[in-house]
PDB file of N, CA, C and O in Angstrom:
ATOM      1  N   MET A   1     141.728  48.294  83.253  1.00  0.00           N
ATOM      2  CA  MET A   1     141.961  48.032  81.857  1.00  0.00           C
ATOM      3  C   MET A   1     142.352  49.313  81.111  1.00  0.00           C
ATOM      4  O   MET A   1     143.196  49.281  80.215  1.00  0.00           O
ATOM      5  N   GLU A   2     141.739  50.432  81.484  1.00  0.00           N
ATOM      6  CA  GLU A   2     142.031  51.681  80.790  1.00  0.00           C
ATOM      7  C   GLU A   2     143.479  52.116  81.004  1.00  0.00           C
ATOM      8  O   GLU A   2     144.125  52.623  80.086  1.00  0.00           O
ATOM      9  N   ASN A   3     143.986  51.914  82.228  1.00  0.00           N
ATOM     10  CA  ASN A   3     145.374  52.282  82.500  1.00  0.00           C
ATOM     11  C   ASN A   3     146.344  51.426  81.698  1.00  0.00           C
ATOM     12  O   ASN A   3     147.339  51.934  81.179  1.00  0.00           O
ATOM     13  N   ALA A   4     146.064  50.138  81.593  1.00  0.00           N
ATOM     14  CA  ALA A   4     146.933  49.244  80.825  1.00  0.00           C
ATOM     15  C   ALA A   4     146.932  49.621  79.352  1.00  0.00           C
ATOM     16  O   ALA A   4     147.976  49.575  78.703  1.00  0.00           O
ATOM     17  N   LEU A   5     145.783  49.989  78.819  1.00  0.00           N
ATOM     18  CA  LEU A   5     145.722  50.408  77.418  1.00  0.00           C
ATOM     19  C   LEU A   5     146.493  51.705  77.191  1.00  0.00           C
ATOM     20  O   LEU A   5     147.176  51.853  76.178  1.00  0.00           O
ATOM     21  N   ALA A   6     146.385  52.640  78.128  1.00  0.00           N
ATOM     22  CA  ALA A   6     147.107  53.902  77.999  1.00  0.00           C
ATOM     23  C   ALA A   6     148.616  53.676  78.039  1.00  0.00           C
ATOM     24  O   ALA A   6     149.357  54.280  77.263  1.00  0.00           O
ATOM     25  N   VAL A   7     149.069  52.815  78.936  1.00  0.00           N
ATOM     26  CA  VAL A   7     150.505  52.518  79.026  1.00  0.00           C
ATOM     27  C   VAL A   7     150.972  51.757  77.788  1.00  0.00           C
ATOM     28  O   VAL A   7     152.066  52.011  77.285  1.00  0.00           O
ATOM     29  N   ALA A   8     150.159  50.831  77.295  1.00  0.00           N
ATOM     30  CA  ALA A   8     150.520  50.092  76.078  1.00  0.00           C
ATOM     31  C   ALA A   8     150.635  51.031  74.887  1.00  0.00           C
ATOM     32  O   ALA A   8     151.526  50.867  74.054  1.00  0.00           O
ATOM     33  N   THR A   9     149.748  52.008  74.799  1.00  0.00           N
ATOM     34  CA  THR A   9     149.828  53.005  73.730  1.00  0.00           C
ATOM     35  C   THR A   9     151.118  53.799  73.834  1.00  0.00           C
ATOM     36  O   THR A   9     151.797  54.028  72.833  1.00  0.00           O
ATOM     37  N   LEU A  10     151.452  54.216  75.040  1.00  0.00           N
ATOM     38  CA  LEU A  10     152.676  54.989  75.241  1.00  0.00           C
ATOM     39  C   LEU A  10     153.912  54.169  74.895  1.00  0.00           C
ATOM     40  O   LEU A  10     154.827  54.681  74.251  1.00  0.00           O
ATOM     41  N   VAL A  11     153.955  52.913  75.309  1.00  0.00           N
ATOM     42  CA  VAL A  11     155.110  52.052  75.025  1.00  0.00           C
ATOM     43  C   VAL A  11     155.251  51.815  73.522  1.00  0.00           C
ATOM     44  O   VAL A  11     156.352  51.905  72.980  1.00  0.00           O
ATOM     45  N   CYS A  12     154.147  51.515  72.852  1.00  0.00           N
ATOM     46  CA  CYS A  12     154.209  51.309  71.395  1.00  0.00           C
ATOM     47  C   CYS A  12     154.631  52.588  70.679  1.00  0.00           C
ATOM     48  O   CYS A  12     155.422  52.544  69.737  1.00  0.00           O
ATOM     49  N   GLY A  13     154.106  53.718  71.124  1.00  0.00           N
ATOM     50  CA  GLY A  13     154.469  54.987  70.505  1.00  0.00           C
ATOM     51  C   GLY A  13     155.932  55.330  70.686  1.00  0.00           C
ATOM     52  O   GLY A  13     156.593  55.770  69.745  1.00  0.00           O
ATOM     53  N   LEU A  14     156.443  55.132  71.895  1.00  0.00           N
ATOM     54  CA  LEU A  14     157.862  55.405  72.133  1.00  0.00           C
ATOM     55  C   LEU A  14     158.755  54.439  71.365  1.00  0.00           C
ATOM     56  O   LEU A  14     159.788  54.840  70.829  1.00  0.00           O
ATOM     57  N   THR A  15     158.362  53.169  71.307  1.00  0.00           N
ATOM     58  CA  THR A  15     159.133  52.184  70.544  1.00  0.00           C
ATOM     59  C   THR A  15     159.164  52.551  69.074  1.00  0.00           C
ATOM     60  O   THR A  15     160.219  52.505  68.441  1.00  0.00           O
ATOM     61  N   ALA A  16     158.020  52.914  68.529  1.00  0.00           N
ATOM     62  CA  ALA A  16     157.949  53.286  67.116  1.00  0.00           C
ATOM     63  C   ALA A  16     158.771  54.538  66.837  1.00  0.00           C
ATOM     64  O   ALA A  16     159.482  54.610  65.835  1.00  0.00           O
ATOM     65  N   PHE A  17     158.672  55.523  67.724  1.00  0.00           N
ATOM     66  CA  PHE A  17     159.398  56.774  67.493  1.00  0.00           C
ATOM     67  C   PHE A  17     160.905  56.587  67.611  1.00  0.00           C
ATOM     68  O   PHE A  17     161.660  57.081  66.774  1.00  0.00           O
ATOM     69  N   VAL A  18     161.343  55.880  68.642  1.00  0.00           N
ATOM     70  CA  VAL A  18     162.785  55.700  68.852  1.00  0.00           C
ATOM     71  C   VAL A  18     163.401  54.838  67.754  1.00  0.00           C
ATOM     72  O   VAL A  18     164.539  55.074  67.348  1.00  0.00           O
ATOM     73  N   SER A  19     162.664  53.847  67.274  1.00  0.00           N
ATOM     74  CA  SER A  19     163.231  52.975  66.238  1.00  0.00           C
ATOM     75  C   SER A  19     163.350  53.668  64.885  1.00  0.00           C
ATOM     76  O   SER A  19     163.980  53.124  63.978  1.00  0.00           O
ATOM     77  N   THR A  20     162.763  54.850  64.724  1.00  0.00           N
ATOM     78  CA  THR A  20     162.927  55.569  63.456  1.00  0.00           C
ATOM     79  C   THR A  20     164.312  56.185  63.321  1.00  0.00           C
ATOM     80  O   THR A  20     164.693  56.605  62.228  1.00  0.00           O
ATOM     81  N   PHE A  21     165.069  56.245  64.405  1.00  0.00           N
ATOM     82  CA  PHE A  21     166.411  56.806  64.320  1.00  0.00           C
ATOM     83  C   PHE A  21     167.357  55.908  63.533  1.00  0.00           C
ATOM     84  O   PHE A  21     168.402  56.368  63.072  1.00  0.00           O
ATOM     85  N   TRP A  22     167.007  54.641  63.373  1.00  0.00           N
ATOM     86  CA  TRP A  22     167.784  53.698  62.578  1.00  0.00           C
ATOM     87  C   TRP A  22     166.944  53.283  61.378  1.00  0.00           C
ATOM     88  O   TRP A  22     165.884  52.678  61.536  1.00  0.00           O
ATOM     89  N   VAL A  23     167.413  53.606  60.193  1.00  0.00           N
ATOM     90  CA  VAL A  23     166.644  53.319  58.981  1.00  0.00           C
ATOM     91  C   VAL A  23     166.405  51.823  58.828  1.00  0.00           C
ATOM     92  O   VAL A  23     165.353  51.418  58.335  1.00  0.00           O
ATOM     93  N   SER A  24     167.354  51.001  59.237  1.00  0.00           N
ATOM     94  CA  SER A  24     167.201  49.550  59.092  1.00  0.00           C
ATOM     95  C   SER A  24     166.141  48.971  60.035  1.00  0.00           C
ATOM     96  O   SER A  24     165.770  47.807  59.890  1.00  0.00           O
ATOM     97  N   ALA A  25     165.654  49.745  60.979  1.00  0.00           N
ATOM     98  CA  ALA A  25     164.616  49.276  61.905  1.00  0.00           C
ATOM     99  C   ALA A  25     163.224  49.712  61.450  1.00  0.00           C
ATOM    100  O   ALA A  25     162.321  49.877  62.270  1.00  0.00           O
ATOM    101  N   HIS A  26     163.054  49.899  60.136  1.00  0.00           N
ATOM    102  CA  HIS A  26     161.780  50.392  59.622  1.00  0.00           C
ATOM    103  C   HIS A  26     160.634  49.420  59.876  1.00  0.00           C
ATOM    104  O   HIS A  26     159.488  49.847  60.020  1.00  0.00           O
ATOM    105  N   VAL A  27     160.921  48.112  59.934  1.00  0.00           N
ATOM    106  CA  VAL A  27     159.859  47.128  60.171  1.00  0.00           C
ATOM    107  C   VAL A  27     159.308  47.289  61.588  1.00  0.00           C
ATOM    108  O   VAL A  27     158.096  47.250  61.798  1.00  0.00           O
ATOM    109  N   ILE A  28     160.200  47.469  62.550  1.00  0.00           N
ATOM    110  CA  ILE A  28     159.774  47.639  63.944  1.00  0.00           C
ATOM    111  C   ILE A  28     158.952  48.914  64.095  1.00  0.00           C
ATOM    112  O   ILE A  28     157.893  48.906  64.722  1.00  0.00           O
ATOM    113  N   SER A  29     159.442  50.006  63.522  1.00  0.00           N
ATOM    114  CA  SER A  29     158.722  51.268  63.680  1.00  0.00           C
ATOM    115  C   SER A  29     157.380  51.250  62.962  1.00  0.00           C
ATOM    116  O   SER A  29     156.409  51.814  63.465  1.00  0.00           O
ATOM    117  N   ALA A  30     157.307  50.616  61.803  1.00  0.00           N
ATOM    118  CA  ALA A  30     156.039  50.568  61.073  1.00  0.00           C
ATOM    119  C   ALA A  30     154.993  49.748  61.827  1.00  0.00           C
ATOM    120  O   ALA A  30     153.855  50.188  61.987  1.00  0.00           O
ATOM    121  N   TRP A  31     155.375  48.559  62.289  1.00  0.00           N
ATOM    122  CA  TRP A  31     154.408  47.702  62.984  1.00  0.00           C
ATOM    123  C   TRP A  31     154.059  48.229  64.372  1.00  0.00           C
ATOM    124  O   TRP A  31     152.890  48.224  64.760  1.00  0.00           O
ATOM    125  N   ALA A  32     155.061  48.684  65.123  1.00  0.00           N
ATOM    126  CA  ALA A  32     154.780  49.220  66.464  1.00  0.00           C
ATOM    127  C   ALA A  32     153.932  50.486  66.373  1.00  0.00           C
ATOM    128  O   ALA A  32     153.047  50.708  67.199  1.00  0.00           O
ATOM    129  N   GLY A  33     154.205  51.306  65.371  1.00  0.00           N
ATOM    130  CA  GLY A  33     153.409  52.516  65.183  1.00  0.00           C
ATOM    131  C   GLY A  33     151.974  52.219  64.816  1.00  0.00           C
ATOM    132  O   GLY A  33     151.053  52.848  65.337  1.00  0.00           O
ATOM    133  N   THR A  34     151.776  51.264  63.924  1.00  0.00           N
ATOM    134  CA  THR A  34     150.417  50.897  63.530  1.00  0.00           C
ATOM    135  C   THR A  34     149.649  50.293  64.704  1.00  0.00           C
ATOM    136  O   THR A  34     148.487  50.630  64.933  1.00  0.00           O
ATOM    137  N   ALA A  35     150.298  49.406  65.439  1.00  0.00           N
ATOM    138  CA  ALA A  35     149.647  48.803  66.608  1.00  0.00           C
ATOM    139  C   ALA A  35     149.357  49.859  67.672  1.00  0.00           C
ATOM    140  O   ALA A  35     148.273  49.876  68.255  1.00  0.00           O
ATOM    141  N   GLY A  36     150.316  50.730  67.920  1.00  0.00           N
ATOM    142  CA  GLY A  36     150.128  51.773  68.922  1.00  0.00           C
ATOM    143  C   GLY A  36     149.013  52.735  68.566  1.00  0.00           C
ATOM    144  O   GLY A  36     148.275  53.191  69.440  1.00  0.00           O
ATOM    145  N   PHE A  37     148.888  53.046  67.283  1.00  0.00           N
ATOM    146  CA  PHE A  37     147.827  53.956  66.864  1.00  0.00           C
ATOM    147  C   PHE A  37     146.459  53.307  67.040  1.00  0.00           C
ATOM    148  O   PHE A  37     145.516  53.953  67.496  1.00  0.00           O
ATOM    149  N   GLY A  38     146.351  52.033  66.681  1.00  0.00           N
ATOM    150  CA  GLY A  38     145.082  51.324  66.858  1.00  0.00           C
ATOM    151  C   GLY A  38     144.709  51.158  68.320  1.00  0.00           C
ATOM    152  O   GLY A  38     143.562  51.383  68.707  1.00  0.00           O
ATOM    153  N   ILE A  39     145.682  50.762  69.129  1.00  0.00           N
ATOM    154  CA  ILE A  39     145.431  50.620  70.571  1.00  0.00           C
ATOM    155  C   ILE A  39     145.074  51.973  71.179  1.00  0.00           C
ATOM    156  O   ILE A  39     144.196  52.069  72.036  1.00  0.00           O
ATOM    157  N   GLY A  40     145.763  53.011  70.723  1.00  0.00           N
ATOM    158  CA  GLY A  40     145.495  54.352  71.243  1.00  0.00           C
ATOM    159  C   GLY A  40     144.103  54.858  70.919  1.00  0.00           C
ATOM    160  O   GLY A  40     143.466  55.508  71.747  1.00  0.00           O
ATOM    161  N   LEU A  41     143.628  54.563  69.715  1.00  0.00           N
ATOM    162  CA  LEU A  41     142.276  54.988  69.359  1.00  0.00           C
ATOM    163  C   LEU A  41     141.233  54.296  70.232  1.00  0.00           C
ATOM    164  O   LEU A  41     140.291  54.933  70.702  1.00  0.00           O
ATOM    165  N   TYR A  42     141.400  52.999  70.448  1.00  0.00           N
ATOM    166  CA  TYR A  42     140.459  52.285  71.318  1.00  0.00           C
ATOM    167  C   TYR A  42     140.592  52.754  72.765  1.00  0.00           C
ATOM    168  O   TYR A  42     139.595  52.906  73.470  1.00  0.00           O
ATOM    169  N   SER A  43     141.815  52.980  73.195  1.00  0.00           N
ATOM    170  CA  SER A  43     142.041  53.433  74.562  1.00  0.00           C
ATOM    171  C   SER A  43     141.433  54.817  74.785  1.00  0.00           C
ATOM    172  O   SER A  43     140.895  55.099  75.856  1.00  0.00           O
ATOM    173  N   GLN A  44     141.519  55.661  73.788  1.00  0.00           N
ATOM    174  CA  GLN A  44     140.907  56.989  73.885  1.00  0.00           C
ATOM    175  C   GLN A  44     139.384  56.867  73.981  1.00  0.00           C
ATOM    176  O   GLN A  44     138.734  57.655  74.667  1.00  0.00           O
ATOM    177  N   TYR A  45     138.833  55.892  73.302  1.00  0.00           N
ATOM    178  CA  TYR A  45     137.385  55.667  73.317  1.00  0.00           C
ATOM    179  C   TYR A  45     136.893  55.236  74.698  1.00  0.00           C
ATOM    180  O   TYR A  45     135.824  55.663  75.134  1.00  0.00           O
ATOM    181  N   VAL A  46     137.663  54.396  75.389  1.00  0.00           N
ATOM    182  CA  VAL A  46     137.214  53.872  76.682  1.00  0.00           C
ATOM    183  C   VAL A  46     137.824  54.604  77.878  1.00  0.00           C
ATOM    184  O   VAL A  46     137.520  54.252  79.018  1.00  0.00           O
ATOM    185  N   SER A  47     138.671  55.607  77.657  1.00  0.00           N
ATOM    186  CA  SER A  47     139.348  56.268  78.776  1.00  0.00           C
ATOM    187  C   SER A  47     138.352  57.053  79.623  1.00  0.00           C
ATOM    188  O   SER A  47     137.323  57.525  79.140  1.00  0.00           O
ATOM    189  N   ALA A  48     138.696  57.173  80.901  1.00  0.00           N
ATOM    190  CA  ALA A  48     137.790  57.822  81.840  1.00  0.00           C
ATOM    191  C   ALA A  48     138.387  59.067  82.486  1.00  0.00           C
ATOM    192  O   ALA A  48     137.646  59.905  83.000  1.00  0.00           O
ATOM    193  N   THR A  49     139.704  59.206  82.471  1.00  0.00           N
ATOM    194  CA  THR A  49     140.324  60.326  83.172  1.00  0.00           C
ATOM    195  C   THR A  49     141.230  61.117  82.237  1.00  0.00           C
ATOM    196  O   THR A  49     141.633  60.632  81.179  1.00  0.00           O
ATOM    197  N   THR A  50     141.539  62.327  82.643  1.00  0.00           N
ATOM    198  CA  THR A  50     142.410  63.192  81.853  1.00  0.00           C
ATOM    199  C   THR A  50     143.838  62.657  81.758  1.00  0.00           C
ATOM    200  O   THR A  50     144.422  62.740  80.678  1.00  0.00           O
ATOM    201  N   PRO A  51     144.440  62.111  82.825  1.00  0.00           N
ATOM    202  CA  PRO A  51     145.793  61.550  82.670  1.00  0.00           C
ATOM    203  C   PRO A  51     145.860  60.408  81.659  1.00  0.00           C
ATOM    204  O   PRO A  51     146.842  60.284  80.928  1.00  0.00           O
ATOM    205  N   GLN A  52     144.827  59.578  81.615  1.00  0.00           N
ATOM    206  CA  GLN A  52     144.805  58.507  80.610  1.00  0.00           C
ATOM    207  C   GLN A  52     144.762  59.102  79.212  1.00  0.00           C
ATOM    208  O   GLN A  52     145.450  58.626  78.309  1.00  0.00           O
ATOM    209  N   ARG A  53     143.971  60.121  79.034  1.00  0.00           N
ATOM    210  CA  ARG A  53     143.861  60.753  77.718  1.00  0.00           C
ATOM    211  C   ARG A  53     145.162  61.438  77.335  1.00  0.00           C
ATOM    212  O   ARG A  53     145.526  61.461  76.159  1.00  0.00           O
ATOM    213  N   SER A  54     145.863  61.992  78.304  1.00  0.00           N
ATOM    214  CA  SER A  54     147.154  62.619  78.011  1.00  0.00           C
ATOM    215  C   SER A  54     148.169  61.586  77.544  1.00  0.00           C
ATOM    216  O   SER A  54     148.882  61.814  76.566  1.00  0.00           O
ATOM    217  N   LEU A  55     148.241  60.451  78.235  1.00  0.00           N
ATOM    218  CA  LEU A  55     149.142  59.376  77.802  1.00  0.00           C
ATOM    219  C   LEU A  55     148.748  58.858  76.425  1.00  0.00           C
ATOM    220  O   LEU A  55     149.611  58.540  75.607  1.00  0.00           O
ATOM    221  N   ASN A  56     147.452  58.772  76.169  1.00  0.00           N
ATOM    222  CA  ASN A  56     146.991  58.310  74.863  1.00  0.00           C
ATOM    223  C   ASN A  56     147.446  59.239  73.747  1.00  0.00           C
ATOM    224  O   ASN A  56     147.919  58.778  72.708  1.00  0.00           O
ATOM    225  N   ILE A  57     147.309  60.531  73.952  1.00  0.00           N
ATOM    226  CA  ILE A  57     147.685  61.493  72.912  1.00  0.00           C
ATOM    227  C   ILE A  57     149.184  61.451  72.667  1.00  0.00           C
ATOM    228  O   ILE A  57     149.619  61.444  71.515  1.00  0.00           O
ATOM    229  N   ILE A  58     149.980  61.424  73.728  1.00  0.00           N
ATOM    230  CA  ILE A  58     151.438  61.352  73.563  1.00  0.00           C
ATOM    231  C   ILE A  58     151.825  60.074  72.834  1.00  0.00           C
ATOM    232  O   ILE A  58     152.650  60.103  71.921  1.00  0.00           O
ATOM    233  N   GLY A  59     151.234  58.959  73.231  1.00  0.00           N
ATOM    234  CA  GLY A  59     151.528  57.684  72.583  1.00  0.00           C
ATOM    235  C   GLY A  59     151.080  57.640  71.138  1.00  0.00           C
ATOM    236  O   GLY A  59     151.792  57.107  70.287  1.00  0.00           O
ATOM    237  N   MET A  60     149.906  58.194  70.843  1.00  0.00           N
ATOM    238  CA  MET A  60     149.409  58.162  69.467  1.00  0.00           C
ATOM    239  C   MET A  60     150.224  59.058  68.544  1.00  0.00           C
ATOM    240  O   MET A  60     150.435  58.712  67.382  1.00  0.00           O
ATOM    241  N   VAL A  61     150.679  60.192  69.036  1.00  0.00           N
ATOM    242  CA  VAL A  61     151.530  61.054  68.209  1.00  0.00           C
ATOM    243  C   VAL A  61     152.847  60.352  67.908  1.00  0.00           C
ATOM    244  O   VAL A  61     153.306  60.360  66.766  1.00  0.00           O
ATOM    245  N   GLY A  62     153.458  59.747  68.918  1.00  0.00           N
ATOM    246  CA  GLY A  62     154.690  58.987  68.690  1.00  0.00           C
ATOM    247  C   GLY A  62     154.475  57.818  67.753  1.00  0.00           C
ATOM    248  O   GLY A  62     155.318  57.538  66.901  1.00  0.00           O
ATOM    249  N   ALA A  63     153.348  57.131  67.907  1.00  0.00           N
ATOM    250  CA  ALA A  63     153.038  55.993  67.043  1.00  0.00           C
ATOM    251  C   ALA A  63     152.813  56.441  65.609  1.00  0.00           C
ATOM    252  O   ALA A  63     153.258  55.778  64.672  1.00  0.00           O
ATOM    253  N   PHE A  64     152.124  57.562  65.434  1.00  0.00           N
ATOM    254  CA  PHE A  64     151.872  58.053  64.081  1.00  0.00           C
ATOM    255  C   PHE A  64     153.162  58.462  63.390  1.00  0.00           C
ATOM    256  O   PHE A  64     153.392  58.108  62.234  1.00  0.00           O
ATOM    257  N   VAL A  65     154.000  59.205  64.096  1.00  0.00           N
ATOM    258  CA  VAL A  65     155.280  59.622  63.511  1.00  0.00           C
ATOM    259  C   VAL A  65     156.151  58.406  63.229  1.00  0.00           C
ATOM    260  O   VAL A  65     156.781  58.332  62.174  1.00  0.00           O
ATOM    261  N   GLY A  66     156.196  57.458  64.150  1.00  0.00           N
ATOM    262  CA  GLY A  66     156.980  56.245  63.948  1.00  0.00           C
ATOM    263  C   GLY A  66     156.484  55.423  62.783  1.00  0.00           C
ATOM    264  O   GLY A  66     157.282  54.929  61.986  1.00  0.00           O
ATOM    265  N   ALA A  67     155.169  55.267  62.671  1.00  0.00           N
ATOM    266  CA  ALA A  67     154.611  54.495  61.557  1.00  0.00           C
ATOM    267  C   ALA A  67     154.870  55.195  60.232  1.00  0.00           C
ATOM    268  O   ALA A  67     155.232  54.548  59.250  1.00  0.00           O
ATOM    269  N   ALA A  68     154.689  56.500  60.197  1.00  0.00           N
ATOM    270  CA  ALA A  68     154.900  57.239  58.951  1.00  0.00           C
ATOM    271  C   ALA A  68     156.355  57.160  58.495  1.00  0.00           C
ATOM    272  O   ALA A  68     156.623  56.916  57.319  1.00  0.00           O
ATOM    273  N   LEU A  69     157.285  57.363  59.410  1.00  0.00           N
ATOM    274  CA  LEU A  69     158.695  57.295  59.028  1.00  0.00           C
ATOM    275  C   LEU A  69     159.127  55.862  58.744  1.00  0.00           C
ATOM    276  O   LEU A  69     159.978  55.635  57.884  1.00  0.00           O
ATOM    277  N   GLY A  70     158.558  54.899  59.451  1.00  0.00           N
ATOM    278  CA  GLY A  70     158.859  53.497  59.170  1.00  0.00           C
ATOM    279  C   GLY A  70     158.405  53.095  57.779  1.00  0.00           C
ATOM    280  O   GLY A  70     159.118  52.387  57.068  1.00  0.00           O
ATOM    281  N   ILE A  71     157.224  53.543  57.392  1.00  0.00           N
ATOM    282  CA  ILE A  71     156.736  53.257  56.043  1.00  0.00           C
ATOM    283  C   ILE A  71     157.586  53.985  55.010  1.00  0.00           C
ATOM    284  O   ILE A  71     157.893  53.424  53.958  1.00  0.00           O
ATOM    285  N   ALA A  72     157.971  55.226  55.297  1.00  0.00           N
ATOM    286  CA  ALA A  72     158.806  55.984  54.363  1.00  0.00           C
ATOM    287  C   ALA A  72     160.197  55.377  54.218  1.00  0.00           C
ATOM    288  O   ALA A  72     160.797  55.469  53.147  1.00  0.00           O
ATOM    289  N   HIS A  73     160.714  54.766  55.264  1.00  0.00           N
ATOM    290  CA  HIS A  73     162.052  54.174  55.209  1.00  0.00           C
ATOM    291  C   HIS A  73     162.083  52.794  54.583  1.00  0.00           C
ATOM    292  O   HIS A  73     163.164  52.284  54.288  1.00  0.00           O
ATOM    293  N   GLY A  74     160.927  52.170  54.369  1.00  0.00           N
ATOM    294  CA  GLY A  74     160.969  50.851  53.748  1.00  0.00           C
ATOM    295  C   GLY A  74     159.732  50.015  53.923  1.00  0.00           C
ATOM    296  O   GLY A  74     159.583  49.001  53.241  1.00  0.00           O
ATOM    297  N   GLY A  75     158.841  50.394  54.804  1.00  0.00           N
ATOM    298  CA  GLY A  75     157.580  49.686  54.914  1.00  0.00           C
ATOM    299  C   GLY A  75     157.534  48.600  55.967  1.00  0.00           C
ATOM    300  O   GLY A  75     158.364  48.546  56.874  1.00  0.00           O
ATOM    301  N   PHE A  76     156.537  47.731  55.821  1.00  0.00           N
ATOM    302  CA  PHE A  76     156.228  46.715  56.824  1.00  0.00           C
ATOM    303  C   PHE A  76     157.053  45.444  56.693  1.00  0.00           C
ATOM    304  O   PHE A  76     157.161  44.681  57.652  1.00  0.00           O
ATOM    305  N   LEU A  77     157.627  45.208  55.543  1.00  0.00           N
ATOM    306  CA  LEU A  77     158.376  43.972  55.314  1.00  0.00           C
ATOM    307  C   LEU A  77     159.862  44.271  55.186  1.00  0.00           C
ATOM    308  O   LEU A  77     160.235  45.307  54.634  1.00  0.00           O
ATOM    309  N   PRO A  78     160.715  43.388  55.682  1.00  0.00           N
ATOM    310  CA  PRO A  78     162.164  43.617  55.570  1.00  0.00           C
ATOM    311  C   PRO A  78     162.633  43.476  54.128  1.00  0.00           C
ATOM    312  O   PRO A  78     162.053  42.735  53.335  1.00  0.00           O
ATOM    313  N   HIS A  79     163.684  44.197  53.816  1.00  0.00           N
ATOM    314  CA  HIS A  79     164.283  44.112  52.483  1.00  0.00           C
ATOM    315  C   HIS A  79     165.194  42.896  52.417  1.00  0.00           C
ATOM    316  O   HIS A  79     165.870  42.572  53.393  1.00  0.00           O
ATOM    317  N   PRO A  80     165.217  42.221  51.273  1.00  0.00           N
ATOM    318  CA  PRO A  80     166.107  41.041  51.158  1.00  0.00           C
ATOM    319  C   PRO A  80     167.575  41.419  51.097  1.00  0.00           C
ATOM    320  O   PRO A  80     168.434  40.543  51.000  1.00  0.00           O
TER     321      PRO A  80
END
């Protein structure tokens, strides 16, 4: 379970970070970043090995940057 959480954190973080390159994808980056940060915090709590913690930190940093830029570009809801 710990490995799956670490990989999920990394995937959400990378998705959130990469989607910030397009301003119109602010909804994806905001939600993926928020989910990745939450999953990463729980994954860090239950992790048992250093490689899991390394993936968690990389994923959480990407998720935080993605969520912050997603919110700055327009937030959680799409613009009409």
